[in-house]
C-alpha positions, 0 to 999 in steps of 0.5 A, a space after each residue: 312321178 308315176 307313168 301316164 295312165 289315161 291312155 292304154 296301148 290299145 287306145 293309142 294303137 287304134 289311132 295308128 295304121 300299120 305300114 310294114 313294121 312301122 305304126 304310122 300315127 294318124 292323130 296330131 303331130 307337131 314338128 314331126 312329133 306325134 302328140 296327145 294331151 297329157 292326162 287331166 290329172 297332170 298339173 302341167 296340162 300339155 301335149 306329150 309325145 306318143 312315142 314316150 307314152 307307148 314306152 311308159 305303157 309297155 314298161 310301166 315306168 315313167 320315161 324321162 323328158 327328152 327327144 323320142 326319135 325313130 330309128 326307121 326314119 319314118 317321122 310318123 312312126 310310133 312303134 316302140 321298137 323303133 323309138 330312140 331316147 335322146 337328151 337335147 344335147 344328143 338330139 342336136 348333136 345327131 342333127 348336126 352330124 346328119 346335116 354336116 353342120 354344127 347343131 345350132 346351124 342344123 336346127 336353123 336349116 331344118 326350120 328353114 326347110 320346114 317353113 320353106 315348104 309352106 311359104 307363099 314366096 320362093 327364092 325366085 320371087 324373093 329375088 324379084 322383090 329385091 330387084 324390083 323398083 315397085 312399091 311395097 304395096 304394089 308388090 304385096 298385091 302382085 304376090 298376094 302377101 302383106 306389105 310387111 313381108 315385102 319390106 322384110 324381104 327387101 331388108 334381108 330379114 327373111 330369105 337371107 340365103 339371097 342376101 350375100 352373093 358370096 355365100 357358100 364360096 368360102 368354107 
């Protein structure tokens, strides 16, 4: 496997803004990972990590698949000096240590917080929905969501943190 050559360091660097020592990516990001399309010659036409591309272009050697996180803590940073390579196992282990939970639990918590920020409902509204005697249709109109969402909240499929009143009491 040869390094990806469609991009140059200068072409990628032109899509960043320098903030202190960090190079903040101004292009597309998915789940906190700055990404670009792989070259058209690549049979797997997919998105690839900008951090990985920078390392390939600077070293001139292909980089392994895996997680390319940053040591500076800035999720938009693509500076190769701040980039750390981790295997999937190492990545989830680090997430677990950071959150203080098992790696799987850490992943679920990060997904919960990521979706919570963009949610139409919050914990208070979910609790009101659970305690309400109104129909799903009325609640859907009231909160500006569809009836299926109301039903899922009532069944405890989403906003699970509210389902067990004893959650968190026992460690």
